[in-house]
ROFIMAR-569748 format. One record per residue (C-alpha): residue in one letter; x, y, z; residue number from 1. Coordinates in pm, whole numbers. Layout:
residues N
[r 'A' [X Y Z] NUM]
...
//
This chain:
residues 194
[r 'M' [18384 11052 1614] 1]
[r 'S' [18151 11315 1755] 2]
[r 'T' [17977 11578 1546] 3]
[r 'F' [17902 11797 1847] 4]
[r 'T' [17990 12158 1760] 5]
[r 'G' [17908 12329 2089] 6]
[r 'D' [18097 12331 2417] 7]
[r 'E' [18148 11991 2581] 8]
[r 'T' [18081 12117 2935] 9]
[r 'A' [17778 12332 2852] 10]
[r 'P' [17516 12054 2894] 11]
[r 'F' [17645 11997 3248] 12]
[r 'F' [17548 12353 3343] 13]
[r 'G' [17213 12319 3169] 14]
[r 'F' [17121 11998 3348] 15]
[r 'L' [17248 12147 3674] 16]
[r 'G' [17002 12433 3623] 17]
[r 'A' [16715 12189 3565] 18]
[r 'A' [16808 11997 3879] 19]
[r 'A' [16844 12317 4083] 20]
[r 'A' [16500 12439 3977] 21]
[r 'L' [16330 12118 4081] 22]
[r 'V' [16533 12040 4395] 23]
[r 'F' [16523 12385 4554] 24]
[r 'S' [16155 12439 4470] 25]
[r 'C' [16066 12100 4617] 26]
[r 'M' [16272 12179 4927] 27]
[r 'G' [16066 12495 4972] 28]
[r 'A' [15744 12303 4910] 29]
[r 'A' [15844 12033 5158] 30]
[r 'Y' [15940 12281 5429] 31]
[r 'G' [15623 12485 5378] 32]
[r 'T' [15405 12175 5381] 33]
[r 'A' [15571 12030 5691] 34]
[r 'K' [15572 12352 5890] 35]
[r 'S' [15210 12435 5798] 36]
[r 'G' [15106 12075 5858] 37]
[r 'V' [15243 12087 6211] 38]
[r 'G' [15031 12395 6275] 39]
[r 'V' [14722 12230 6128] 40]
[r 'A' [14775 11916 6337] 41]
[r 'S' [14820 12103 6663] 42]
[r 'M' [14524 12330 6588] 43]
[r 'G' [14306 12033 6483] 44]
[r 'V' [14321 11889 6833] 45]
[r 'M' [14148 12197 6975] 46]
[r 'R' [13925 12291 6679] 47]
[r 'P' [13874 11992 6444] 48]
[r 'E' [13602 12176 6248] 49]
[r 'L' [13865 12422 6115] 50]
[r 'V' [14103 12161 5973] 51]
[r 'M' [13977 12177 5613] 52]
[r 'K' [13977 12557 5618] 53]
[r 'S' [14334 12552 5748] 54]
[r 'I' [14467 12335 5464] 55]
[r 'V' [14517 12647 5245] 56]
[r 'P' [14884 12703 5348] 57]
[r 'V' [14965 12338 5277] 58]
[r 'V' [14816 12363 4927] 59]
[r 'M' [14996 12690 4856] 60]
[r 'A' [15325 12536 4964] 61]
[r 'G' [15267 12234 4741] 62]
[r 'V' [15226 12454 4435] 63]
[r 'L' [15590 12565 4466] 64]
[r 'G' [15712 12225 4348] 65]
[r 'I' [15508 12265 4030] 66]
[r 'Y' [15692 12589 3948] 67]
[r 'G' [16024 12408 3971] 68]
[r 'L' [15890 12122 3759] 69]
[r 'I' [15780 12364 3486] 70]
[r 'I' [16124 12526 3465] 71]
[r 'A' [16302 12188 3480] 72]
[r 'V' [16096 12062 3184] 73]
[r 'I' [16156 12382 2985] 74]
[r 'I' [16531 12360 3047] 75]
[r 'S' [16562 11988 2975] 76]
[r 'T' [16375 12017 2646] 77]
[r 'G' [16614 12295 2542] 78]
[r 'I' [16919 12072 2591] 79]
[r 'N' [16968 11861 2279] 80]
[r 'P' [17330 11895 2167] 81]
[r 'K' [17290 11637 1890] 82]
[r 'A' [17020 11842 1717] 83]
[r 'K' [17185 12185 1747] 84]
[r 'P' [17500 12330 1904] 85]
[r 'Y' [17477 12396 2276] 86]
[r 'Y' [17723 12660 2392] 87]
[r 'L' [17835 12779 2736] 88]
[r 'F' [17606 13079 2697] 89]
[r 'D' [17311 12839 2674] 90]
[r 'G' [17432 12637 2973] 91]
[r 'Y' [17478 12946 3185] 92]
[r 'A' [17136 13080 3082] 93]
[r 'H' [16974 12752 3185] 94]
[r 'L' [17173 12738 3511] 95]
[r 'S' [17071 13090 3608] 96]
[r 'S' [16711 13014 3511] 97]
[r 'G' [16702 12709 3737] 98]
[r 'L' [16869 12887 4026] 99]
[r 'A' [16634 13186 4000] 100]
[r 'C' [16323 12969 4010] 101]
[r 'G' [16456 12719 4263] 102]
[r 'L' [16589 12964 4520] 103]
[r 'A' [16279 13183 4489] 104]
[r 'G' [16068 12872 4552] 105]
[r 'L' [16281 12780 4853] 106]
[r 'S' [16245 13123 5010] 107]
[r 'A' [15871 13133 4937] 108]
[r 'G' [15829 12790 5094] 109]
[r 'M' [16003 12904 5410] 110]
[r 'A' [15779 13210 5429] 111]
[r 'I' [15463 13010 5363] 112]
[r 'G' [15559 12752 5625] 113]
[r 'I' [15624 13005 5899] 114]
[r 'V' [15316 13214 5820] 115]
[r 'G' [15099 12904 5776] 116]
[r 'D' [15204 12756 6109] 117]
[r 'A' [15145 13072 6308] 118]
[r 'G' [14841 13169 6101] 119]
[r 'V' [14637 12853 6149] 120]
[r 'R' [14710 12851 6523] 121]
[r 'A' [14602 13216 6550] 122]
[r 'N' [14296 13149 6332] 123]
[r 'A' [14182 12882 6578] 124]
[r 'Q' [14171 13145 6854] 125]
[r 'Q' [14051 13443 6647] 126]
[r 'P' [13861 13359 6322] 127]
[r 'K' [13887 13719 6198] 128]
[r 'L' [14258 13660 6126] 129]
[r 'F' [14185 13420 5838] 130]
[r 'V' [14170 13685 5563] 131]
[r 'G' [14491 13848 5685] 132]
[r 'M' [14666 13511 5688] 133]
[r 'I' [14555 13441 5330] 134]
[r 'L' [14681 13781 5212] 135]
[r 'I' [15021 13721 5369] 136]
[r 'L' [15036 13377 5209] 137]
[r 'I' [14954 13528 4869] 138]
[r 'F' [15239 13775 4901] 139]
[r 'A' [15474 13492 5002] 140]
[r 'E' [15361 13288 4700] 141]
[r 'A' [15427 13588 4477] 142]
[r 'L' [15799 13551 4552] 143]
[r 'A' [15796 13212 4381] 144]
[r 'L' [15599 13354 4090] 145]
[r 'Y' [15868 13618 4040] 146]
[r 'G' [16127 13342 4026] 147]
[r 'L' [15916 13146 3776] 148]
[r 'I' [15878 13448 3548] 149]
[r 'V' [16249 13531 3559] 150]
[r 'G' [16332 13164 3506] 151]
[r 'I' [16117 13150 3192] 152]
[r 'I' [16275 13469 3058] 153]
[r 'L' [16629 13347 3127] 154]
[r 'S' [16569 13003 2976] 155]
[r 'S' [16428 13164 2663] 156]
[r 'R' [16762 13343 2618] 157]
[r 'A' [16934 13008 2560] 158]
[r 'G' [16961 12901 2198] 159]
[r 'R' [17011 13254 2073] 160]
[r 'L' [17353 13370 1968] 161]
[r 'P' [17470 13676 2159] 162]
[r 'S' [17476 13990 1948] 163]
[r 'I' [17815 14113 1826] 164]
[r 'Q' [17869 14483 1776] 165]
[r 'I' [18103 14588 1496] 166]
[r 'M' [18236 14940 1481] 167]
[r 'I' [18423 15082 1180] 168]
[r 'V' [18667 15362 1260] 169]
[r 'P' [18914 15552 1042] 170]
[r 'G' [19242 15361 1004] 171]
[r 'N' [19466 15635 1136] 172]
[r 'M' [19288 15639 1474] 173]
[r 'N' [19436 15305 1581] 174]
[r 'N' [19778 15237 1432] 175]
[r 'D' [19924 15027 1712] 176]
[r 'G' [19897 14705 1510] 177]
[r 'D' [19677 14513 1753] 178]
[r 'S' [19569 14168 1640] 179]
[r 'D' [19202 14257 1690] 180]
[r 'C' [19208 14505 1400] 181]
[r 'E' [19203 14420 1032] 182]
[r 'D' [19271 14649 738] 183]
[r 'I' [18980 14725 510] 184]
[r 'R' [19033 14898 174] 185]
[r 'S' [19407 14943 195] 186]
[r 'G' [19426 15080 548] 187]
[r 'Q' [19179 15369 515] 188]
[r 'W' [18931 15202 751] 189]
[r 'R' [18980 14948 1026] 190]
[r 'L' [18730 14696 1160] 191]
[r 'V' [18745 14691 1539] 192]
[r 'K' [18573 14416 1736] 193]
[r 'H' [18391 14587 2020] 194]
//
């Protein structure tokens, strides 16, 4: 006999959010690392002294996986249906949190990979382009930071009960006998769920 008082399917959505955060962020990190690494390798043949300076896009792409890991850990620690009820609201909050962080990390990884590949090749021919490449990479990384921030905010919404608004109106304003209205004080006032 189970004592679980929440929704039986809610943990599925929560764990799906944790998986989405990690998987999509790591996909972005892998693509960014691979694409930038190809640029570094092809540039290193011509200018081997610039290889260490050109590792910056690879490092920035690798950080994206950490963002997904952070959100996945936050979500998974919030899923404990035996300790407290876990409702669909909580599952959906965790799912949206994971998707926000994961898909933002995926898009940032694609941007970092493309910019890193072209940037390190261009930097080998014109060293003055290095600062511009770094600025573009920072703006691409900011996309993943936005997803991380929104993911933290959304995952913090889980575990809170949604607010319920109650409006009391005079009883003669709604006399149609709907089941969502209850008499209070012999019909003078009605409680309407809003």
